[in-house]
C-alpha positions in Angstrom: 65.1 -2.4 28.5 62.1 -1.6 30.6 59.6 1.2 30.5 58.2 2.8 33.7 54.4 2.5 33.4 53.4 3.5 37.0 55.0 5.8 39.6 52.9 6.7 42.6 54.0 8.4 45.8 57.7 8.7 46.8 59.5 6.5 44.2 62.5 6.9 42.0 64.4 5.3 39.1 68.2 6.0 39.2 67.5 9.0 41.5 64.9 10.5 39.1 61.6 11.3 40.6 58.2 12.3 39.3 57.2 12.6 35.7 60.8 12.6 34.4 61.1 8.9 35.5 58.7 7.9 32.7 61.2 9.0 30.1 64.1 7.1 31.8 64.7 3.5 30.5 65.3 0.8 33.1 68.4 -1.1 32.1 71.1 -3.2 33.6 72.6 -1.2 36.4 69.4 0.7 37.2 68.2 1.1 40.8 64.6 1.5 41.8 63.7 2.8 45.2 60.4 3.5 47.0 59.5 4.8 50.4 55.8 5.3 50.7 55.3 4.9 46.9 55.4 2.2 44.3 56.4 1.9 40.7 55.9 -0.6 37.8 58.0 -1.5 34.8 56.9 -3.3 31.7 59.4 -5.2 29.6 58.6 -7.3 26.5 55.1 -8.6 25.7 53.2 -9.7 28.8 56.0 -9.2 31.3 56.2 -6.6 34.1 57.3 -6.1 37.7 56.1 -3.7 40.4 58.3 -2.6 43.3 56.3 -2.3 46.5 56.5 0.4 49.2 59.7 0.6 51.3 61.7 -1.4 48.8 64.9 -1.3 46.7 65.4 -3.2 43.5 68.7 -3.4 41.6 68.7 -4.5 38.0 71.9 -6.6 37.6 71.1 -8.1 34.2 68.6 -7.1 31.5 69.2 -8.6 28.1 68.0 -11.3 25.7 69.7 -14.0 27.7 68.1 -13.1 31.0 66.9 -10.8 33.6 68.3 -10.7 37.1 66.9 -8.5 39.9 68.2 -7.9 43.5 65.5 -7.0 45.9 65.2 -5.8 49.5 61.5 -5.4 50.2 58.8 -6.5 47.8 58.6 -7.1 44.1 55.5 -8.5 42.3 56.3 -10.1 38.9 54.4 -11.3 35.9 56.7 -13.1 33.4 55.7 -14.4 30.0 57.1 -17.9 29.2 60.9 -17.7 28.7 62.6 -19.1 25.6 65.0 -22.1 26.1 68.1 -20.9 28.0 66.5 -17.6 28.9 66.5 -16.9 32.7 64.5 -14.7 35.0 66.0 -14.6 38.5 65.3 -12.6 41.6 68.0 -12.5 44.3 66.8 -11.7 47.8 69.5 -11.7 50.3 71.3 -15.0 50.1 68.5 -16.7 48.3 67.6 -17.0 44.6 64.2 -17.5 43.0 64.0 -18.5 39.3 61.1 -18.8 37.0 60.3 -19.8 33.4 56.9 -18.0 33.1 54.5 -17.2 35.9 53.1 -14.6 38.3 54.7 -14.4 41.7 55.8 -12.2 44.6 59.1 -12.1 46.4 59.2 -10.2 49.7 62.4 -9.9 51.7 62.3 -8.3 55.1 65.7 -8.6 56.9 66.6 -12.3 56.6 63.0 -13.6 56.1 62.1 -14.4 52.5 58.4 -14.9 51.5 57.6 -16.3 48.0 54.0 -16.5 46.8 53.0 -17.9 43.5 49.7 -16.8 41.8 50.0 -19.2 38.9 52.7 -21.4 37.4 55.7 -22.5 39.4 58.7 -20.8 41.0 61.9 -22.6 41.9 64.5 -21.7 44.5 65.4 -22.2 48.2 63.9 -25.5 49.3 62.3 -26.4 46.0 59.3 -25.5 43.9 56.4 -23.3 44.9 53.4 -23.9 42.7 50.1 -22.1 42.0 48.3 -21.0 45.2 51.2 -22.0 47.5 53.7 -19.9 49.4 57.0 -20.5 51.1 58.6 -18.6 53.9 62.2 -19.0 54.9 64.0 -17.4 57.8 67.7 -17.0 58.4 69.6 -20.3 58.6 66.8 -22.3 56.9 68.0 -24.5 54.0 
């Protein structure tokens, strides 16, 4: 499960706004929405994600075997190295971004996906995005 560590502006977790959202666990099935706000969730030691303004994030899996997030908008992620077989996946439209341990951003606006990697490596779409690089894919790109 995840713990809300930041909630600023107009943001909600499973429809819960304001101070009450801090007492609400983020689990599989949770939905996080922002308009002009942002929120951050910590999970495990050294791992967190932050949902940017005007975004929606659905948590489809959140267990020892893996974490899967569906995003429309922007999510910034820091992931501690995963154990063998453990997955961390972000679905953005028809694309999937998977990591083992890194810091990255996935931003989906309509059919355009922008992946930026701060350190480590991210795989998905057309291959690997490594430290300091970014990849932008539009509709129809392979």
